[in-house]
C-alpha positions, 0 to 999 in steps of 0.5 A: 479742475481744482476744488477752489475753482468749484466753490464760490469765492467767499467759501474759498476765502473762509476755508483759507482763513480757517486753515491759516488759523491752524498754522499760527506759529508755523515757519513758512516761506512766503513768496509775494508778487509785488508787481512790475516783475518784483517777486519777494521770497522770505522766511517767516512765522505766521503770527496772527490771523484777523478777519481780513488779513494775516500777519507774518513775522519775516526774517530780514538781513542782520538778524532783524525781523519785521511784520508784514500783512497780507489779505486772504484774497492775496492767497486766493489770487495767488499773489502770495504763496505760502510753503511749509518749510518742513514739508517743502509743499504748499500750505494750501495744496487744494488751492492749486 
């Protein structure tokens, strides 16, 4: 049983927030389930954290980039998965 399943959801979300605050500026792989069997994987840098969401600057084709935002609940529900590029492992291994 994972630690996340033992804690109330609000505490898990607060822990996700605090850990992501420490990762601002870190390059990562973002894997987002957009529904209808559409999964997007991109590389990016965590730019900002806010009370209800976080912003990642993702790399696009032809040296372009854009900013996308996700909620902490997206991470909790595993709709969004964040992987450290240097280590090749989840940024939040305790959540699995």
